[in-house]
TORPA-967541 format. One record per atom (N, C-alpha, C, CB): residue in one letter; z, x, y. Coordinates in steps of 0.001 Angstrom, whole numbers, plus 500000, padded with zeros to 6 digits. Atoms other than C-alpha are relative to their C-alpha. Glycine has a CB too. Example, Ala and Ser with C-alpha at 12.3 -4.5 7.8 and 13.67 -1.06 7.14 Angstrom:
A500000500890498810;A507800512300495500;A500000500900501200;A501246499008500027;S499940499180498810;S507140513670498940;S500730499230501090;S498585500414500462;
REM end
This chain:
X500000500843498831;X500000500000500000;X500000500894501240;X501218499038499994;X500035499307498714;X499207501203503528;X500502499036501063;X498557500516500338;X499494500781498883;X501171499903506499;X499653500768501269;X501554499742499881;X500349499379498720;X499745500669509952;X500826499318501083;X498456499886500301;X499097500569498994;X502432500134512586;X499518500349501400;X501441500507499791;X500368499822498601;X501622499695516276;X501258500421500764;X499375498685500603;X498822499495499289;X504078501862518221;X500281499177501249;X499809501475500376;X499668500722498770;X505927499891520900;X499665500836501226;X501484499617500015;X500344499325498755;X504597500768524335;X498700500757499964;X501071500923500366;X501281499311500113;X501375502280523037;X498876498986500171;X499879500739498636;X501118500938499918;X497919500789523563;X499933499180498728;X498668500742500236;X499888500958501076;X497800497748521388;X501056499009500444;X500363500682498622;X498961500755499328;X500956496538523093;X500489498776499232;X499508499577501324;X499495501114500789;X502157494365520232;X501473499732500282;X499797500273498522;X498588500159499693;X505713494858521504;X500295500656501339;X500885500604498882;X499603499384498732;X507331495543524853;X501337500738499878;X500091498934501096;X498718499332500240;X510392497208523267;X500093501381500625;X500241500113498530;X499961498606499555;X509420500656524522;X500641500161501358;X498614500569500035;X499344499912498703;X510742499834527959;X501440500446499877;X499938498672500706;X498615499606500193;X514223500348526533;X500109501394499378;X500713498980499127;X499948498710500694;X513286503543524686;X499994501175500955;X498839500124499049;X500089498890499069;X512572505660527729;X499229501180499449;X501364500439500389;X500791498925500574;X510145507685525612;X500779500924499090;X499391500791501080;X499158499146500834;X512960509114523468;X499573499949498543;X501458499590500126;X500460499932501388;X511835510299520054;X501042499493499013;X499625501421499652;X498985500504500935;X515160509455518431;X499912498483499883;X501417500417500457;X500155501456500039;X514666505789519387;X498787499630499150;X499854499422501434;X501215500299500769;X511122505804518003;X500187500337498518;X498799500782500571;X499731499663501396;X512276507555514819;X500817498915499320;X500727501337499905;X499205501113500545;X514881504823514292;X499144498753499840;X501207499697500909;X500911501147500086;X512241502185515021;X499133500112498753;X499113499906501266;X500822499819501198;X510014503676512300;X500829499752498743;X499390501418499969;X499111500287501118;X512988503548509933;X500141498500499766;X501367500619500246;X499925501465500117;X513302499810510660;X498711499432499411;X500276499360501377;X501286500457500542;X509588499321509955;X499949500268498496;X498813500705500719;X499981499646501427;X509972501132506628;X500912499042499240;X500470501470499799;X499023500885500641;X513024499026505778;X499426498593499796;X501287499927500844;X500511501377500052;X511197495745506504;X498700499854499209;X499782499492501397;X501341500145500588;X507829496548504910;X499814500679498652;X498991500540500942;X500174499274501253;X508423498766501878;X501235499879499129;X499691501467500269;X498870500054500923;X510597498795498790;X500261501345499328;X499756498938498945;X499862498731500704;X510005502284497430;X499789501183500916;X499029500069498854;X500208498788499220;X509447505867498539;X498686499946500792;X500008501220499080;X501184499996499145;X506938506469501347;X499691501400500496;X500191499057501183;X500450498841499243;X504933509231502945;X499506499431501324;X498867500836499232;X500404500510498693;X504529508686506678;X499005500958500636;X501228499801500919;X501057499232499346;X501532509847508701;X499880499504501426;X498638499871499240;X500189500373498610;X501103509891512460;X499132501012500709;X501336499865500706;X500868499146499189;X498705511292515048;X500507499999501440;X498517499519499934;X499631499844498604;X499571512598518523;X501452499553500196;X499043499192500916;X498634500475499812;X502643510715519791;X500529499375498700;X500062498974501161;X499606500534501307;X502690508904516426;X500418501114499047;X498853499193499387;X499587498848500793;X502926512350514829;X501400500450500367;X499024501147500181;X498646499661499560;X506009513090516930;X501005499002499433;X500082500028501542;X499129501034500561;X507517509777515797;X500175500233498500;X499419498583500270;X499941499687501431;X506657510662512188;X500985501133499749;X498602500379499464;X499105498854500177;X508445514000512540;X501451499644500317;X499549501160500883;X498641500362499587;X511473512369514228;X500660499004499054;X499976499424501397;X499446501026500886;X511897509655511586;X500880500622498919;X498871499185499353;X499077499533501032;X514814510096509210;X500500498773499251;X501196500828500615;X499656501168500803;X514988507367506579;X500043500418498538;X498981498838500222;X499877499554501392;X516075507702502944;X498774499756499126;X501157499328499381;X501198500258500814;X512773506278501629;X498865500977500298;X499515498580500230;X501066499060499654;X510671508935503368;X500085501206499067;X500103500444501495;X500062498867500938;X509602511540500782;X499120501133500535;X499468499532498639;X500854498985499405;X507081513398502942;X499450499501501321;X498857500380499050;X500533500325498678;X505543513538506401;X498706500776500223;X501036500324501117;X501247499363499591;X502040514284507650;X499832499699501490;X498758499482499145;X500151500153498555;X501634514865511385;X498705500686500423;X501231500595500767;X501304499484499578;X498129515295512811;X500032500207501512;X498836499025499589;X499941499634498575;X498040517113516164;X501176499311500688;X498678499629500712;X498861500767499492;X501575515881516868;X500568500551501301;X501085499962498964;X499113499600498934;X503588515928520007;X501345500268499356;X500093498914501129;X498648499828500493;X507227516876519636;X500249501250499193;X500357498857499197;X499849498800500814;X506564520006517599;X500324501207500872;X498728500259499186;X499755498959499015;X506470522335520591;X499533499451501341;X499264501348499630;X500463500453498687;X505773522038524290;X498469499986500000;X500555500921501146;X501455500114499970;X502231520794524777;X499434500815501152;X499570498529500124;X500702499225498976;X499771522892526740;X499113499027500784;X499147501175499360;X500805500861499131;X498335520941529687;X499296500914500991;X500882498907500739;X500759499131499106;X495587522953531350;X499583499222501244;X498758500581499280;X500476500699498805;X494365522160534872;X498772499119499708;X499662501016501093;X501197500785500344;X491057520962533379;X500383498679499340;X499077500806499064;X499541501210500675;X492835518477531096;X500727499098500993;X500924500352498808;X499240500783499043;X495190517369533864;X499081499277500989;X500977500896500748;X500927500631499056;X492364516710536339;X499206498872499346;X499042501042500572;X500747501051500705;X490340514753533775;X500902498808499693;X499389500553498694;X499055501070500288;X493449512759532794;X500296499177501254;X501295500576499427;X499723500710498753;X494261511910536419;X498800499177500460;X500399500989501089;X501211500759499643;X490650510890537126;X499852498765499120;X498746500888499873;X500067501118500942;X490769508674534021;X500979498898500400;X500299500484498567;X499006500992499590;X493958506959535248;X499653499340501325;X501360500644500098;X500275500511498660;X492880506591538883;X498716499182500044;X499913501148500990;X501292500702500019;X489287505515538197;X499629499684498548;X498877500860500687;X500233500323501416;X489299503838534780;X498620499397499758;X501066499037499504;X501378500418500265;X485584503702534129;X499486500776498800;X499083500227501247;X500575499359501192;X483361504684531230;X499750501490500240;X498683499304499599;X500306498581499777;X482337507978532872;X501261500866499993;X499262500176501328;X498773499198500024;X485938509157533411;X500598500033498585;X501034499435501007;X499535500012501396;X486874508087529855;X499187500972499160;X499909498579499404;X500885499107500758;X483857509924528425;X500297501458500325;X498524499683500301;X499694498623499584;X484685513063530445;X501298500473499336;X500119500092501553;X498732499626500628;X488293513082529174;X499823500177498495;X501080498939500288;X500206499904501451;X487222512450525584;X499183501233499616;X499303498743499486;X500766498778500286;X484681515302525743;X500913501221500008;X498863500183501029;X499059498886499935;X487491517649526744;X500917500003498786;X500827499931501286;X499072500113501122;X489728516354523951;X499330500175498646;X500685498671500045;X500742499898501262;X486998516580521305;X499573501431499724;X498774499088500025;X500517498687500378;X485747519576519405;X498650500229500665;X499877500124498463;X501291499709499376;X482742521345520945;X498850499365499217;X499789501517500105;X501178500601500615;X479477519529520289;X500202498578499520;X499564500830498863;X499718501376500423;X481179516204519501;X499860499078501201;X501427499880499376;X500171500994498938;X479962513349521674;X500858498783499663;X498491499595500168;X499153501157500276;X482506510523522000;X499174498745499714;X500938499747501174;X500686501252500353;X481415507269520368;X500215498955501083;X500501499464498640;X499950501029498961;X480713504327522675;X501239499116499851;X498733499137499952;X498830500851500228;X483505502271521055;X501285500674500474;X500114499645498516;X498821499266499567;X486068504986521762;X500039500106501520;X500025501396499367;X500077499956498532;X484881505340525361;X500445498656500576;X498549500345500473;X499622501336499528;X485225501577525817;X501510499772499831;X499205498912499234;X498571500168500255;X488703501569524237;X500825500795501003;X500346500432498569;X499264499165499054;X489889504462526431;X499959499414501411;X499431501420500006;X500117500628498687;X488597502655529521;X500951498815500099;X498550499549500264;X499072501135500011;X490547499522528568;X501454500479500066;X499782499142498738;X498642499446499965;X493683501616527963;X500352500412501429;X500127501216499037;X499722499542498631;X493408503188531419;X500157498821500957;X498878500927500494;X499931501157499096;X492878499797533056;X501241499144499786;X498773499143499826;X499013501034500296;X495508497728531291;X501295500483499363;X499393499009499119;X498793499529500670;X498137499938529670;X500406501354500546;X499789500078498484;X499504498660499708;X500297502938530366;X500704500480498750;X500959500021501253;X499392499555501250;X500915504662527063;X501289500774500244;X499021500860499218;X498728499292499946;X504390505989526454;X499804501358499341;X501142499187499299;X499987498689500641;X504809509658525732;X501380500591500226;X498867500943500565;X498692499373499867;X507703512025525571;X499823501505499969;X500967499532498880;X500012498542500094;X508311515671526236;X501160500484499146;X500063500637501397;X498943499632500937;X511196515570523752;X499420500846498879;X500693498745499428;X500352499311501233;X511095517984520863;X500698499281498859;X500399501515500050;X499455500684501155;X511725516609517399;X501364500593499661;X499039500101498796;X498670499481500344;X515425516854516513;X499986500764498686;X501007498859499920;X499960499172501207;X516213519511513912;X500458499209498782;X500920501191500213;X499496500790501120;X518017516912511770;X498880499270499269;X501031499002500489;X501106500730500613;X514658515255511074;X499204500867499021;X499075499462501077;X500754499090500869;X513368518331509181;X500682500145498638;X499851501383500668;X499265499983501257;X514819517412505811;X499116499815498778;X501044498939500018;X500904500225501128;X511725517053503614;X498695500738500243;X499738498488499787;X501294499328499795;X508234518499503071;X499210499368501147;X499167499954498711;X500773500435498844;X506109518287506186;X498691500772500023;X500795500206501323;X501286499350499772;X502421519000506675;X499584499673501418;X498914499538498960;X500476500169498631;X501238519540510229;X498563500481500042;X500895500779501030;X501421499653499914;X497478519475510731;X499588500017501460;X499122498999499190;X500453499844498626;X496064520768513989;X498726500815499985;X501086500671500887;X501279499313500002;X492551521862514758;X499950501206500917;X498932499053500383;X500214498822499156;X491330525105516256;X499677499620501434;X498882500854499435;X500437500426498671;X489987523120519212;X500977499034500652;X498637499357499915;X499006500901499430;X493139521113519894;X500390500531501376;X501254499869499067;X499748499534498636;X493589521287523667;X501473499952500392;X499202499178500969;X498591500145499643;X497300520398523643;X500943500919499244;X500418498604499776;X499074499232500822;X498859522385520808;X499629501481499963;X500033499438498586;X500225498561500099;X499043526133521339;X500489500475498636;X500725500769501153;X499645499798501411;X498982526908517610;X500939501172499766;X498759500205499193;X499128498849500234;X500550530361517757;X501412499753500526;X499413501247500655;X498682500290499436;X503383529178520021;X500771499047499100;X499866499405501408;X499328500960500883;X504152526239517717;X500458500686498721;X499066498819499666;X499641499315501241;X504134528453514639;X501220500886500234;X498810500840499470;X498866499136499716;X506537530916516298;X501280499194500170;X499733500826501246;X498819500828499801;X508910528087517304;X500573499525498673;X499665498808500879;X499534500562501258;X509120526902513685;X500082501006498875;X499116498891499594;X499824498974501020;X509213530223511834;X501469500165499616;X499437501328500490;X498577499861500268;X512987529916511960;X500448499248498760;X500785499527501179;X499646500717501210;X512896527663508902;X500427498566500245;X501085500721499297;X499581501375499737;X513706524387510671;X499009498993499422;X500158499773501502;X500987500860500639;X510505522948509211;X499545500708498742;X498790499683500952;X500221499338501287;X509825523610505573;X498573500445499747;X500410499097498914;X501364499620500366;X506052523594505234;X498987499690501096;X499597499294498728;X501027500268498995;X504188523556508552;X498706500722499622;X500479500441501410;X501294499446500375;X500495524138507891;X498979499578501041;X499573499535498575;X501081500369499092;X497425524182510103;X498685500000499249;X499936500959501204;X501320500108500593;X493948523140509104;X498958500073501098;X499859498695499193;X501043499935498971;X490720523903510985;X499241498678500088;X499023501153499706;X500621501313499830;X489951520285511900;X499750499772501481;X500891498867499405;X500245500274498582;X488470518959515165;X501158499209500609;X498678499227500178;X498919500714499323;X490900517602517755;X499810498498499869;X500069500398501481;X500325501407500219;X489192514205517604;X498707499985499206;X499866499194501362;X501222500057500797;X486690513498514876;X499507498575499920;X500232500566498590;X500619501302500109;X484326510623514521;X500297499394498634;X498490500101500234;X499732500601501294;X485305508125511808;X498803500029499060;X500448498593500189;X501176499990500861;X481726508211510560;X499806501344499311;X498767499655500803;X500170498689500612;X482040511919509772;X501115500328499001;X499945501065501076;X498888499751500920;X485228511574507707;X499513499864498546;X501179499011500281;X500394500107501406;X484910512126503949;X500372498635499448;X500659501109499163;X499698501313500588;X484764508941501890;X500349500148498542;X498816499037500161;
REM end
């Protein structure tokens, strides 16, 4: 069984609970524990991407047997370059297809053109939602089981060497990096 949970306060906006969270990863980790409690009966492996990856890493529930975090926040301080910051601000201030496409090109691996559906979705997000994020780092107590961290060579936010150095202390058991694009097209994924 696969359960896809919509994070409170993220685009999708199925819940307005995030207003009380203040972007704190411990709150989101507890929220994920509640989702697991209500939707599953046995052991689970949780998977998250970006902020969802940070929530995955922060979750601490007895049914969780493993974690997979794809380009997660919360692992180390994210790298925000001036180029990314300017594109992000333009996307927020002028939420149009061209600013969404420009931001997505920066976030994608070289040579990857953003799909029209993703450009449209990003434009709607900029117009109608303010995604929640957090600069919290994942609490050390959450590192109690096998974890796989997948981050691409072209990931614009995760400075791979810095993250690896932060976690060489043994607080995370099995951090691993894979050469995957920062954002890949669903049509190019293996079937």
